[in-house]
N, C-alpha and C positions, 0 to 999 in steps of 0.2 A: 153609809154612803154620805150622810150629811157631814161626818167628820172629815172625810177626804175633800169635800167641797169647801168646808171651812178652812182647812189647811192650805188648799190651793189659793183661795181668796187672800189668806194672810200672806202667802208667798208673793202674790202679785202686788199686794198693797205695800209689802216691804221693799220690793224692787222699785216701785214708784216713789216711795219715801227716800230710798237711796239716791235716786236720780235728782229728786227735788232738793235734798240737803246738799248734794254735791254742787248743783248749779247755784244754790244760794250762797255758799261760801266762796265760790269762784267769783260771783258777781260782787260780793262784799269786798273782795280784795282788788277789785278793778281789773280782773283778769291776770293779775300778777301772782301766780302760784308760789313764787319764791318767797313772797311775804307771809305765806301761811306757816303756822307752826307745824302742821302735818300735811301729808299728801291729801288731795281732795277726796280720794277714795275712803280714807279713814273717817271723814266727817259723814259721808253717806252711810258707811257701815255702822257708825255709832247710832245714827238715827234709825236705821233699819233694825238694829238689834233691840232698841227700846220699843219699837212698834211690834215686831214679830215674835221675839223670844218669849216674853211672859204670856202673851195670848196663846201661842202654840203650845206652851207647856200646860196651860190650863185645859185646852182642848184634849191633849193627849192623856192627861191624868183622868179627866172625866170619861174619856173613851175606855180607859183601862178598868176603872173602878165603877163606872156607871151601871153595868149589869149586876154587880154585887149590891149596889145601893138599891137598884130596882127590886131585886129579889128580897132584900131585907124589908123594904117598905111594904111589899106585897103581903108579907106574913104578919103585919102588925095587927090587923083586925080579921082573924079567920072566921068565916061563916060557921053557923052551928053544924051544918052537915059535914064540914071538914074537920071539926073538932073531934068527931067520933072516929076518925081514921087513925091508924097507927102512924108512927113517925115516918117509916119508909113510904107508906101510902100517901102521906101529906107531901113528901118530897116529889113523888110522881105527879101529884095533882098540880102543884105550883109549877113544875117544869112544863106540864102540858099547857097550863094557862099562858105561860110566857111563849111557848112555841106557837100557839094559836095567834097570840098578839103580834108576833113578828113574822107571820106567814110561813112558819115552819110546819113540820109534820109531828103531831103528838104521838104518844105511845098508843098501843092497841087496847088500853083500858077502856071499858064501856061505862059511860056515865049516864045516869037517868034520874028523873025526879029532881029533888032539891039539889043533888050534887051537880046535875047538868046546869041548873040555873046558877049555882055558885061558880061553876067553871066559866060560864059566859061573863058573869060580872067581874071575876078576877082577870079574865083576858082583856076586857075593856079597860079595867083599872091599870093593868100592866102596860097597855098601849099608851094611856094618858101619862103614866109616870115616865115611860121611855121618851115620849115626845117632850115632856117638861125638862128632862135632863139634857136632851140634845139641844133644844132651842135655848134653854138657859145657858148652856155652855157657849153657844154661838153668841148670845147676847153679852155675856160677861167678857168673851174674847174681843168683841167690838169695843166695849168700854175700855178694856185694858189697852187695846191698840190705839184708841184715841188718846187715852191718858199718856201713853208712851210718846206719842207725837207732841202733845202739849209740853211734856218734860224735856224732850230732846231739842226741838227746833229753837226755843229761845236761847239755848246755849251755843248754837252754831255761830261762831265768829272766827275771824282770822287768828285771834290769839288763843282760842280754845285748844287745849291739849287733847285732841281727838285720838291720837295714836295711843297715848297712855291709857285712856279710858277703854279703847277697844282691846288693848292687850290685857287690861284688867278683866274684861268679860271673858277673854280666852283663858286666862289663868283660872278664873272661877269655874269654867267648864272643865278644865283639866283636874282641878281639885274635886269637883263633883264626880267625875269618872273614877278617880282614884278612891274616893270614899265609897262609891258604889261597889267597886271591886273588893275592897277590904270588908265591907259589910256582907257582901255575898259569901266571901270565904268564911267569915265568922258564922253566918247563918248555916252554911253547909256543915261546918265542923260541929256547931252547937247541936243541930238536929241529929247528927250521927252519935254524938256523945250521949245525948239525952235518951234516945231510943235504945242505944247499946246498954246504958245503965239499967233500963227497964228489963232488958234481956238478961243481963248478968245477975239481976235479982232472982230470976227464975232458974237460971243455969249457972253453976259456979264457973268462974273464969278459968280456973285451972283445968276443969273438965273440958271446957271449950278449946283451950289452947293446946292441951296435951292429949286429948282423947283421940282414939284411933278408929272410931266408928261414927259414920255420919248417916243418920236416918231420922230426918226431922218430922216424920209423921207422928202426930199426937192424937190420941183418942179424945174427941170432944164430948162424948157421952160415955156412960159406964158400959153400955151394951156394944160399943164399937171395938173392933179388934185392930188397934193401931199401936198399942203399947204406949210407953211413956216417952218415946223418942230418944235418939242419941245424937248429941251435938258436938262430937269430936271433930275439930276442923283440920286435924293433921292430914287425912287423905286428900282434902281439897288443896291444901298448900303444897303437898307433895306433887299432885297432878299439875298444879300451876307452874311450879319450878321445873318439873320435868319437861313440859312443853316449851317453857321459856328457854331452857338449856338447849333443846334441839333446834329451836328457832335461831338462837345466837350462833350455834355451830354452823348453820347455813348462812346466816346474814353477815356475820363478822368477817370471815375471810373474803367472801365474794365482794361485799361492800367496800372493804378496805383496799383490796387489790384493784377494784374498779377505780377508786379514788386515786390511787397511786398512778395508774395508767393515764387517767384523764389529766392529772396535774403535772406529770413528769414526762410522759412518753408521747401522748396523743398530740397530733397536729391541731391547729386551730379549727380546721375543717372537721376533723374527726370528733373533736370535743363538742363542736356546735351541733353535731348530729347525735352522738352517743349520750351526752348528758341529758338532753330533753327526753330521749327515749327511756332512759333509766327513771327519770322523775315522773314519767307518765304512770308508772306503777304506784306512786304515792297517791295518785288521784282516783285509783280504782276503789270503789266501795268494798268494805270488808265482807259484805254479804255475797259479792261476786267471787271473792276468794273462797268463801265457804262453799259456793256451788262448784267451783273449780276443784276444791278438795274432795267434795262428796261424789262428784260425777266422773272425775277424770283421774286424779291422783290416787284416791282410795282404791278403785278397781285395779289400777296398774300395780300398786304395791301388793294388793292381795294376790293378784295373778303371779307376780314375781315370787313372793314367798311360798305360795302354794306349789309353784313349779320346783323351787329348791327343795321343799319338803318331800315332793314326790321322787326327786332324784336320790335323796339320802335315806328314804324310808326303807326298812328292811335290812339295813346295814348296821354297823356298830353304833350309829347315831339315830337309831330308829325312833327313840322317844322324841328327839328334837324334830325329826322329819314329820312325825304324826302331829306335833304341835303346830309346825309351820303350815301344814295342810289344812288346819282349822282356822287360820288367821282370817279375820273379816275386814270389811272396808274401813270401819271406824277403829282408829288406833291413835296413840299419842304421836307416833312418827309422822303420820299424814298431817295432823294439825300443826305440828312443829315445823315440818318442811315447808308447808304453804305459808305459815306465819313468817318463816325466815325469808321467803320470797317477797312478802309484803314489806319487810323491814330493810331489804337491800337498798332501796333509794334513800331511806332515812339515814342509814350508816354512810352510804356513799357520798351523799350531798354534804353532810356535816364534815366528814373527814376530808373531802375535797377542799372545802372552804378553809379548814384548819391547815392543811398542807400548803395551800397557796399563800397563807398568811406568814409562812416562814420566810424571812428576808432572803432575797436573791443573793445578797453578799455572802451568806454562808455557803451557798452552792458554789459560787464563783471561787471562794477561798479554798474549798475542798478540791475542786477540779484543778485549780492552780497548783495544788500540792501534789498532783499526779494521780489522784483517786479517779476511778471510773465512775460513770453515772450511777451504776447499781450500788457501788460502795458508798457514794455520796448519799444516796437515798437511805441506805441501811444504817450508816454510821452518823449522819448529820441531820438529814431532814426528819426522819421518823423519830429519833430521840427528842428533837426540838418540838415536834408536834404531838408527842406522846400524851401529855396531859389533856389536850383537847380531844384526841382520839378516844382516850379512856372515858372522858365525859360523854362523848357521843355514844359509846357503847352502853354506858349506864342509862342514858336517856332512852336508848332503844330497848333495853331490858324493861324499863318502866312501861314503855309502850306495849311490850309483849305481855307483861303481867296483867294489863287491863283489857286485853282482847277477849271478845265474847263470841261473836258470830262464827268465826272459823272453828273454835273449839266445839261449839254447840253442834255444828253440822258435820264435823270430821272426827271428833274424839269421843263422842257419846256423853252420857249423863251419869254413868256409874262411878261412885266414889270408891276408889281403891288406893290403898297404900302400897304402891308398886313403883319400881324403877324400870320396868320392862317397857320399852318403847312400842312393842307390838300389842300391848294391852289397851283396853278402853279405860279412859280416865275422865275426870271432870275437873273443873277449875273453880276458883272462888267466884269469879264474875258470872259464870254460867249458873251456879247455884243461886246467886242473888236474883238473877232474872227469873229463874224457875220459881223461887219462893214468892216473888211479887207479881207473878202473872195471874190475871183474873181478879175477881172480886175477893179482897182479903180484909179481915178484921185485924187491926194492929193491937190485939190484946193477948195473943197466944205466943208462946216461945217460938213456934215454927216460923211465924212471919217476922217477929222481932230478931230472929237469928240473922236475917239478911243485913240488919244494921250492924250487928256484931262483926259479921264478915266484912262489911264495907269499912268499918272503922279500922279493923286490923289491916286490911289491904291498903287503906289510906296511910297508915303509919309505916308500912313496909315501903311503899313507893316514895313517901317523904324521906325516909332514911336513905334510899338509893339516890335521890336527887341531892340530898345534903352531902353524901359521900362524893358525888360527881363534882359538886361545887368546891368541896374541900381539896380534891385532887387538883383541880384547875388552879386554885389559889396557892397551893403549896408548891407545885412544880412549874408554874407558869414562868416562862422566860420573858424578860423585858428587853426589847431590842430598840435601837435607835432608828 
């Protein structure tokens, strides 16, 4: 709460500083703003940045890392009663002390005797440390804001290059954001590579990439019946690409034909109605698509195939009929079809923008040569837009490969090496979620296999994106 109060106060102080600096430079110029090097707003912005930016950054940093600092200081001098506890028990103890200090609800652990006394002392200490961090942050922010005002105001003059300085602040902000994005990417890739390396030390990489059995259950003790585990990822990637293929069979033609209609045939009124309705599908959460697949599409498909099986059972295709009569709700076809519906606005919107980017002069030239509208679209517009359309398709494939919720709810969790769309399959992302659900220790091949799957999937999607960019760069047409 104090953090938000401090940030609000800094915002108000920055606004006041902005107004004061602006009035000061206008007064110094005698009201002749044409004599100023920069617009008056730049002078106010320069002063407000010096006053607000460093102080707000300090408050935000201490708000983010203050709890960790508090938890670290709290463990410096553990009481004798706490030293006798195990590591997990000590974690619960200190968490309860911080919960009591901040008015939260501790765990259901019962403390009595010296342990209860130690808990009360640590709760009081936690409260003091938290207050010291919060009020210290506010005090330092006030000092920084005052120092910023002392630095900025003496520089305010009609000849001061305020615009250049403000643009320097903005350039610094852009650089910081770019560096943050790059460091985040490096951190993600680094963590994946490191944990995957630990996994491949326990499981050979060739067994992982080319194995045909996936059963990550491993016996933790000698008396457990769980086996040594099997980490062949082929069934997972087969299931992933089977569902992706079904999804693209649904999304590609519908999305592309929708884009052609919207860009070439639809009136402005129809376009203004149909395009937003299509793009509404992009805003539906994937878990809603999962519910739709599990509760509506799955039962409909099962009833349809069971009915076909009942019709052909007993005839020359009795075996097929018996199989279709046993089809259940969960199957690759259900997950792929619903995923394809989810990808329609993705393909349609990108393809529509790409087709609209084709110069009108190409259409006019084709029509002037006597071609019909459909011939113009087929022979001129689509070839010109083909690189962009292919890139949109590959980006949609990358989106389909990473989908989790729809597959979890509609395709099952059974790893099978099959191309039968009526069978239950699972995907890489679903297995990653399954492996990391609940309390896990990152020391066993079972848990570390999630990072191996993640790294492999990362490489696959990266290759797809690189291929999409290469197609665009190689076949892109340059028009005046």
